[in-house]
C-alpha positions as a printed NumPy array, in Angstrom:
array([[ -2.616,  17.433,   4.269],
       [ -4.053,  15.293,   7.16 ],
       [ -4.82 ,  11.733,   6.531],
       [ -8.36 ,  10.777,   6.843],
       [ -9.369,   8.104,   9.585],
       [-10.442,   4.944,   7.937],
       [-13.005,   2.642,   9.38 ],
       [-13.894,  -0.749,   7.891],
       [-17.235,  -2.202,   8.538],
       [-18.045,  -5.805,   7.457],
       [-21.629,  -5.988,   6.181],
       [-23.645,  -9.004,   5.598],
       [-27.279,  -7.608,   5.729],
       [-27.952,  -8.699,   9.306],
       [-29.265,  -6.681,  12.246],
       [-26.003,  -7.135,  13.939],
       [-23.959,  -5.789,  11.058],
       [-26.33 ,  -2.745,  11.069],
       [-25.675,  -2.109,  14.739],
       [-21.932,  -2.175,  13.673],
       [-22.544,   0.292,  11.031],
       [-24.468,   2.614,  13.314],
       [-21.57 ,   2.71 ,  15.859],
       [-19.133,   3.258,  12.934],
       [-21.446,   6.284,  11.758],
       [-21.292,   7.811,  15.233],
       [-17.541,   7.531,  15.307],
       [-17.235,   8.985,  11.7  ],
       [-19.323,  12.077,  12.78 ],
       [-16.969,  12.681,  15.7  ],
       [-13.725,  12.187,  13.688],
       [-14.932,  13.083,  10.127],
       [-13.732,   9.419,   9.286],
       [-14.466,   7.689,   6.057],
       [-16.502,   4.376,   6.247],
       [-15.828,   1.493,   3.895],
       [-18.393,  -1.237,   3.857],
       [-17.206,  -4.646,   3.073],
       [-19.191,  -7.609,   1.831],
       [-17.699, -11.02 ,   1.598],
       [-19.061, -13.746,  -0.759],
       [-19.04 , -16.837,   1.057],
       [-17.484, -19.145,  -1.561],
       [-17.699, -22.884,  -1.341],
       [-14.547, -24.328,   0.344],
       [-14.411, -27.647,  -1.486],
       [-11.951, -27.625,  -4.23 ],
       [-13.435, -28.376,  -7.782],
       [-16.78 , -26.832,  -7.008],
       [-17.421, -24.333,  -9.754],
       [-19.603, -21.285,  -9.119],
       [-22.568, -21.293, -11.393],
       [-24.051, -18.162, -12.802],
       [-27.025, -18.75 , -10.574],
       [-24.617, -18.865,  -7.5  ],
       [-22.971, -15.669,  -8.645],
       [-26.248, -13.877,  -9.291],
       [-27.662, -14.877,  -5.894],
       [-24.351, -13.598,  -4.163],
       [-24.687, -10.313,  -6.043],
       [-28.283,  -9.923,  -4.827],
       [-27.143, -10.542,  -1.286],
       [-24.363,  -8.013,  -1.525],
       [-26.662,  -5.276,  -2.933],
       [-29.053,  -5.935,  -0.115],
       [-26.275,  -5.503,   2.496],
       [-24.505,  -2.578,   0.88 ],
       [-27.384,  -0.502,  -0.563],
       [-29.135,   0.549,   2.734],
       [-25.806,   0.946,   4.403],
       [-24.612,   3.398,   1.752],
       [-27.89 ,   5.367,   1.819],
       [-27.663,   5.606,   5.724],
       [-24.05 ,   6.744,   5.837],
       [-24.462,   9.375,   2.897],
       [-27.671,  10.671,   4.248],
       [-25.804,  11.267,   7.775],
       [-23.249,  13.402,   5.602],
       [-20.396,  11.061,   5.982],
       [-17.911,   9.53 ,   3.302],
       [-18.846,   5.837,   2.295],
       [-17.401,   3.5  ,  -0.161],
       [-17.676,  -0.141,  -0.505],
       [-15.726,  -3.156,  -1.603],
       [-16.523,  -6.897,  -1.948],
       [-14.491,  -9.935,  -1.659],
       [-14.911, -13.719,  -1.688],
       [-13.6  , -16.581,   0.408],
       [-13.48 , -17.39 ,   4.12 ],
       [-15.34 , -14.357,   5.592],
       [-13.055, -13.734,   8.474],
       [ -9.768, -14.039,   6.696],
       [-10.976, -11.902,   3.859],
       [-11.96 ,  -9.112,   6.417],
       [ -8.441,  -9.284,   7.972],
       [ -6.686,  -9.382,   4.669],
       [ -8.591,  -6.227,   3.213],
       [ -8.316,  -4.384,   6.394],
       [ -4.403,  -4.714,   6.311],
       [ -4.306,  -4.159,   2.559],
       [ -6.454,  -1.011,   2.741],
       [ -4.485,   0.448,   5.694],
       [ -7.566,   0.913,   7.856],
       [ -7.322,   2.478,  11.364],
       [-10.231,   0.498,  12.866],
       [-12.628,  -2.337,  12.183],
       [-16.118,  -1.939,  13.564],
       [-17.804,  -5.291,  13.336],
       [-21.369,  -6.445,  14.646],
       [-21.058,  -9.525,  16.836],
       [-23.16 , -12.599,  15.601],
       [-23.909, -11.986,  11.927],
       [-25.317, -14.627,   9.613],
       [-23.252, -17.381,  11.011],
       [-25.875, -19.474,  12.604],
       [-25.06 , -23.155,  12.963],
       [-21.542, -22.76 ,  11.279],
       [-20.586, -20.118,  13.874],
       [-21.217, -22.685,  16.822],
       [-18.673, -25.041,  15.121],
       [-16.169, -22.697,  13.737],
       [-16.248, -19.647,  16.047],
       [-17.715, -16.273,  15.186],
       [-16.478, -13.97 ,  12.428],
       [-15.873, -11.192,  14.835],
       [-13.894, -13.515,  17.096],
       [-11.726, -14.606,  14.366],
       [-11.166, -11.03 ,  13.1  ],
       [-10.23 ,  -9.873,  16.755],
       [ -7.714, -12.483,  17.124],
       [ -6.1  , -12.472,  13.657],
       [ -5.761,  -8.713,  12.899],
       [ -3.207,  -6.105,  14.221],
       [ -5.701,  -3.25 ,  13.55 ],
       [ -7.853,  -2.221,  16.568],
       [-11.359,  -3.914,  16.48 ],
       [-14.524,  -2.638,  17.985],
       [-16.953,  -5.324,  18.37 ],
       [-20.768,  -4.253,  18.757],
       [-23.194,  -6.559,  20.591]])
């Protein structure tokens, strides 16, 4: 039995992530690939900060907002979709999950919800491109 081509698409609810998803969907139609949407909860870095229930609830709402429309779009196009969530540093979580899940490709929209943080720390797509051994397609 032939192994299905697996595409990982980081989702954050931004227009840039949607562009990445749209390109992944084009590729999936050509190759009968399976798309996995991946949402990362950006957790506080400082040690000792406890996540409150309110913080968890807000994060869950953002994840549903990012994943729900993506799932509908992919499924209505007739492609296979699943999703996963993680928590921590966004770039490193994407790299770890892509490796662990044995994905064939990562399709990521450039310039997600990074804003001011991105200017100081570098973009998530740049981080992923340099830290993974998996092919990365960055969509602008």
